[in-house]
C-alpha positions in Angstrom: 42.4 -48.3 -18.5 45.2 -47.8 -16.2 48.7 -46.4 -17.3 50.2 -49.7 -16.9 47.5 -51.7 -19.3 48.0 -48.9 -21.9 51.5 -49.2 -21.9 51.7 -52.7 -22.5 48.7 -52.5 -25.4 51.0 -50.1 -27.0 54.0 -52.4 -26.7 51.7 -55.0 -28.4 50.7 -52.6 -31.0 54.2 -51.5 -32.0 55.0 -55.1 -32.7 51.9 -55.6 -34.7 52.6 -52.3 -36.7 56.2 -53.9 -37.5 54.3 -57.1 -39.1 52.1 -54.6 -40.6 48.8 -56.2 -39.0 47.4 -53.0 -37.3 47.0 -49.3 -38.7 49.6 -46.6 -37.4 46.5 -44.1 -36.5 45.5 -46.4 -33.8 48.7 -46.5 -32.4 48.8 -42.8 -32.6 45.5 -42.5 -30.7 46.5 -45.0 -27.8 49.7 -42.9 -27.3 47.8 -39.6 -26.9 45.3 -41.5 -24.5 48.6 -42.6 -22.5 49.6 -39.1 -22.1 46.5 -37.9 -20.6 46.3 -40.7 -18.1 49.8 -39.7 -16.9 48.9 -36.4 -16.6 45.9 -37.2 -14.4 48.0 -39.6 -12.3 50.6 -36.5 -11.7 49.9 -35.3 -7.9 50.0 -31.7 -9.1 47.4 -32.3 -11.6 44.8 -32.3 -8.6 45.8 -28.9 -7.1 43.8 -26.8 -8.8 40.6 -28.8 -8.3 41.4 -28.8 -4.5 42.1 -25.2 -4.3 38.6 -24.7 -5.7 36.9 -27.2 -3.4 38.7 -25.5 -0.4 37.4 -22.0 -1.6 34.2 -23.3 -1.8 34.2 -25.0 1.5 35.4 -21.8 3.1 32.3 -19.9 1.6 29.8 -22.5 2.7 31.4 -22.2 6.4 31.0 -18.4 6.4 27.4 -18.8 5.2 26.5 -21.3 7.9 28.2 -18.7 10.4 25.9 -16.2 9.0 22.8 -18.0 9.3 23.4 -19.2 12.7 23.7 -15.7 13.7 20.3 -14.6 11.9 18.6 -17.7 13.4 19.5 -16.6 17.0 18.5 -13.1 16.3 15.0 -14.5 15.2 14.6 -16.7 18.1 15.7 -14.2 20.6 12.6 -12.9 22.7 11.4 -9.5 22.1 9.4 -6.9 24.1 6.1 -5.9 22.9 4.3 -2.5 23.5 0.7 -1.7 23.1 -0.6 1.5 20.9 -1.2 3.1 24.7 2.4 2.6 25.7 3.3 4.3 22.4 1.1 7.3 22.5 2.1 7.7 26.2 5.7 8.2 25.1 4.3 10.6 22.5 2.4 12.4 25.1 5.4 12.4 27.5 7.6 13.9 24.6 5.2 16.6 24.0 4.8 17.7 27.2 8.2 18.0 27.5 8.8 20.1 24.3 6.0 22.4 25.5 7.5 22.8 28.9 10.8 23.7 27.1 9.1 26.5 25.0 7.5 28.2 28.1 8.5 31.8 28.2 11.1 32.8 30.5 11.8 36.1 32.6 13.2 38.7 29.9 12.2 36.8 26.9 10.5 39.2 24.2 8.3 36.4 22.6 6.5 33.3 23.2 6.1 30.1 21.6 3.4 27.7 21.7 3.4 24.0 20.5 0.8 23.6 17.8 1.5 20.5 15.5 4.0 17.6 16.2 4.9 15.3 13.3 6.0 11.9 14.2 7.1 8.9 12.1 8.1 5.7 13.5 9.1 2.7 11.8 8.6 -0.8 13.9 7.3 -4.2 13.6 3.7 -5.0 14.0 2.2 -7.7 15.5 -1.2 -9.1 16.6 -1.6 -10.3 20.2 -3.6 -13.5 21.1 -6.5 -11.3 22.2 -6.8 -9.5 19.1 -5.2 -6.3 19.9 -2.2 -4.5 18.0 1.4 -4.6 19.3 4.5 -2.9 18.1 7.2 -5.5 18.6 10.6 -4.0 19.8 14.2 -5.3 18.6 15.8 -7.8 21.1 19.0 -6.6 22.7 21.7 -6.3 20.1 19.3 -6.9 17.3 19.5 -4.8 13.9 16.0 -5.5 12.5 15.6 -5.9 8.6 14.7 -2.6 7.0 12.2 -4.7 4.7 10.2 -6.0 8.0 9.3 -2.5 9.3 6.1 -0.9 8.8 6.2 2.9 9.0 3.7 5.0 10.8 3.0 8.5 10.8 1.4 10.6 13.2 0.3 14.5 13.9 -0.4 15.6 17.2 -2.2 19.0 17.7 -2.5 20.9 20.9 -5.9 21.4 22.0 -7.7 22.6 25.3 -7.8 19.7 27.7 -10.6 19.4 30.1 -9.7 19.0 33.8 -10.4 15.5 34.9 -13.3 14.8 37.4 -11.1 13.0 40.0 -7.6 13.2 40.6 -6.1 10.4 38.5 -2.4 9.9 37.6 -1.3 8.4 34.2 1.2 5.3 34.8 4.7 6.0 33.3 6.3 3.7 30.9 8.5 1.2 33.4 9.7 -1.2 30.8 13.4 -1.9 30.8 14.1 0.3 33.9 16.1 -1.2 36.9 14.3 -1.5 40.1 15.7 1.7 41.5 14.9 3.8 38.4 11.5 2.1 38.5 10.9 3.4 42.2 11.9 6.7 41.4 9.9 7.3 38.2 6.8 6.3 40.1 7.7 8.6 43.2 8.0 11.2 40.8 4.6 10.4 39.1 2.9 10.4 42.8 2.6 6.5 42.7 4.0 3.9 44.4 5.4 0.2 43.9 2.9 -2.8 44.3 4.0 -6.6 44.4 7.2 -7.5 42.6 7.3 -10.8 40.8 10.3 -12.6 39.3 10.3 -14.1 35.9 13.2 -15.9 33.8 14.4 -13.5 30.9 17.1 -12.9 28.8 16.8 -9.1 29.5 19.2 -7.7 32.0 18.4 -9.2 35.7 16.5 -6.8 37.9 14.8 -4.8 35.0 11.2 -4.3 34.4 9.8 -6.7 31.9 5.9 -6.3 32.6 3.9 -4.0 34.9 0.4 -3.6 35.8 -1.5 -1.3 35.1 0.1 -0.9 31.8 1.5 2.5 30.9 -0.8 5.4 29.9 -3.6 4.0 32.3 -4.9 6.6 34.8 -5.1 5.4 38.3 -5.6 7.0 41.8 -2.5 7.5 43.9 -3.3 5.0 46.3 -3.4 2.1 43.6 0.2 0.4 43.7 1.6 -0.6 40.5 2.9 -4.1 40.2 6.1 -5.2 38.8 7.7 -8.2 37.1 11.6 -8.1 37.1 13.9 -10.0 35.0 16.1 -13.0 36.6 18.4 -15.1 34.9 17.1 -18.1 32.8 18.0 -21.3 34.6 17.9 -24.9 32.9 18.0 -28.5 34.7 21.0 -30.4 34.6 20.5 -33.6 32.7 21.2 -36.9 34.1 24.5 -38.3 32.5 24.9 -41.4 34.8 26.1 -44.4 32.5 26.7 -42.4 29.3 29.7 -42.2 27.3 31.6 -39.0 27.2 30.1 -37.9 23.7 26.6 -38.8 24.6 27.1 -37.0 27.9 28.4 -33.7 26.5 25.5 -33.8 23.9 23.0 -34.2 26.6 24.5 -31.3 28.6 24.6 -28.9 25.1 21.1 -29.7 24.5 20.1 -28.4 27.9 21.7 -25.0 27.3 24.7 -25.9 29.4 28.6 -26.2 28.9 30.6 -29.3 29.7 33.0 -28.7 32.3 36.2 -30.4 33.6 36.2 -34.1 32.6 38.5 -37.0 34.8 38.8 -40.7 33.8 37.5 -42.3 30.8 34.6 -44.6 29.8 31.4 -43.8 31.0 29.9 -41.3 33.4 29.6 -42.3 37.0 29.5 -38.9 38.7 28.7 -35.4 37.6 28.8 -32.0 39.5 26.0 -30.4 40.0 23.8 -33.6 40.4 20.8 -34.2 38.0 18.1 -32.0 38.3 19.9 -29.1 39.5 18.8 -25.7 38.4 21.6 -23.8 36.7 21.8 -20.4 34.8 22.0 -21.2 31.2 25.5 -21.7 29.9 26.6 -23.1 33.4 29.3 -26.0 33.5 28.7 -29.8 34.5 31.8 -31.4 35.5 31.9 -35.3 34.6 33.6 -38.3 36.4 34.4 -41.1 34.0 35.3 -44.7 34.7 36.3 -47.7 32.4 33.6 -49.1 30.2 33.1 -52.4 31.8 33.4 -53.1 35.6 32.7 -56.3 37.7 30.0 -56.4 40.0 31.4 -56.9 43.8 29.7 -59.4 46.5 27.8 -57.2 48.5 25.9 -60.0 50.6 26.0 -59.0 54.4 27.0 -55.6 54.1 25.1 -52.5 55.4 23.5 -50.0 52.9 26.3 -47.5 53.4 28.9 -50.1 52.8 27.4 -51.5 50.1 27.0 -48.2 48.5 30.5 -47.3 49.2 31.9 -50.5 47.4 29.8 -49.8 44.3 31.1 -46.2 43.9 34.6 -47.6 44.3 33.9 -50.2 41.3 32.3 -47.5 39.2 28.8 -48.6 39.9 25.5 -46.8 41.1 22.8 -48.3 43.6 19.8 -48.9 42.2 16.4 -50.0 43.7 16.2 -51.0 47.3 13.7 -53.6 48.7 13.1 -55.4 51.8 12.5 -59.3 52.5 11.9 -61.4 55.5 14.8 -63.3 57.0 18.4 -62.6 56.7 20.2 -60.3 58.9 18.3 -57.2 59.5 19.4 -54.2 57.6 22.0 -56.0 55.8 22.1 -57.0 52.0 20.4 -60.6 51.6 20.3 -60.2 47.9 21.2 -58.1 44.7 19.8 -58.3 41.2 23.2 -58.5 39.7 25.2 -61.4 40.6 28.6 -60.7 41.9 31.6 -61.3 39.4 29.3 -60.0 36.5 30.8 -57.5 34.1 28.5 -54.5 33.3 28.6 -51.2 31.7 30.4 -48.4 34.1 27.8 -46.4 35.9 25.3 -49.5 35.8 22.6 -49.6 39.0 22.6 -52.7 41.3 19.6 -53.2 42.9 19.6 -54.7 46.5 17.3 -56.5 49.1 17.8 -56.0 52.5 16.7 -58.3 55.5 14.6 -57.7 58.1 15.9 -60.6 60.5 14.3 -63.9 61.2 11.0 -64.0 62.5 9.9 -64.8 66.1 8.8 -68.2 65.4 11.9 -69.1 63.7 13.9 -67.7 66.6 12.2 -70.0 69.1 12.8 -73.0 67.0 16.2 -72.4 66.6 16.5 -71.7 70.5 14.8 -75.1 71.3 16.9 -76.8 69.0 20.2 -75.4 70.4 18.8 -75.9 73.9 18.4 -79.7 73.4 21.9 -79.9 72.4 23.5 -78.1 75.4 25.0 -79.6 78.4 22.4 -79.2 80.8 19.9 -80.8 78.6 17.1 -78.2 79.5 14.2 -79.5 78.0 13.4 -78.0 74.6 9.3 -78.3 75.3 9.8 -76.4 78.8 11.9 -73.7 77.4 9.4 -73.1 74.6 6.4 -72.6 77.3 8.5 -70.5 79.2 9.3 -68.0 76.3 5.7 -68.3 75.2 5.0 -67.2 78.6 7.0 -64.2 78.7 4.6 -63.0 75.8 7.2 -62.1 73.4 5.7 -60.7 69.8 8.5 -59.7 67.8 12.0 -60.7 66.9 13.5 -57.6 68.2 11.8 -58.2 71.8 13.7 -61.5 71.9 16.9 -60.1 70.8 16.3 -57.8 73.7 15.5 -60.3 76.3 18.7 -62.6 75.0 21.0 -59.6 75.9 19.0 -58.7 79.3 20.8 -58.8 82.6 20.9 -62.4 84.3 18.4 -61.5 87.1 16.2 -60.1 84.3 16.4 -63.1 82.4 16.1 -65.5 85.6 12.9 -63.8 86.5 11.4 -64.0 82.9 12.1 -67.7 82.1 12.3 -69.0 85.7 15.5 -71.1 85.0 16.2 -73.2 87.9 20.0 -73.3 88.2 22.9 -70.9 87.1 23.8 -73.4 84.5 20.4 -73.8 83.1 20.2 -69.9 83.0 23.4 -69.9 81.0 22.6 -72.4 78.7 19.6 -70.8 77.8 21.2 -67.6 77.0 23.6 -69.4 75.0 21.0 -71.2 73.0 19.1 -67.7 72.5 22.3 -65.8 71.1 23.1 -69.1 68.9 19.6 -68.6 67.4 20.3 -64.9 66.9 23.8 -65.6 65.1 22.9 -68.5 63.2 23.0 -67.5 59.4 20.0 -67.7 57.2 19.6 -70.8 55.5 
């Protein structure tokens, strides 16, 4: 019940009380209800509730940011190392410790490495081939302690037998830049082999794979193949015809960022063009045009002229086809009639003419010759043109433009006036617009 309705009812009840027709207790109840309604209607009454809602929204936003950060950490690629690689690291550390304990001139005592206790906390994974792998954290990742497994090793010194052949253990090269990799191989007595590139989130130029793997013993003449990281690239989406919000969504979905935006309406141009490979996070600039554009009349234009006019109108060229007839290499038809209003960025398909067929040109020439002042016989002209041996419309056009002597020799016109009328008839046939 609203405050006004309650007030009206109380007024009516007061009149009833005065005439002894209602209980005073009911009147008191209604007065209390009115006070509650008026208290709720006051602007400051909702302040505590709004403050509580704002605090709850702030907490939810903080949780969202934290979850997004954790999701990026989980989705980040990680290097994996095999037990062989891990044991090679232990071996190198033990050898370095042993060499450091070697006696020096003036020492009164000697030390030897007997046992080496090692503890490692890492994440374990099983590779597709069934082998065990140790998963290394991604760059900048702080692994959850609950997800780590603890491994303990005891390394004891023993007499090593000399190998039958001179083999060299391949050093650990993962994560090293190329210059440091070549130096490490040279110190080990090995040489680098083929170098491949692979897109990765790790620093460009660092080793993300090697062949053979670390710890494998090989002769000195076998090269070690390397795979180096290069920045991850993505293809720019095709934003033509999209509105600004849809274009930005497509760009961000591809792992890129929207750059400068000019104009308003739908996308008619983008830089770089669609399908261009860019480093992840690169920018795509957009050019917009009003949402509705009027299709221009493109009849009779060359391909360049039609493309330029469509671009100025905020439209894009569509499919291109050819059809016999019409002026050669000029627009003879468009799939959207001129004057039609379409969305900005729409594509307009064009049909280009190939010029009239030879038989049509001959028929036009004979008709024009029959109407000339010399009255040269159309039948005679057809026979003479056919005797020339023309096979294409292009040959007909070349003959019409030939010098007088060449045309005279080809068709044998008896008089200068007859020659001039013949040339005029041929040109008229070429210039006549299509039916």
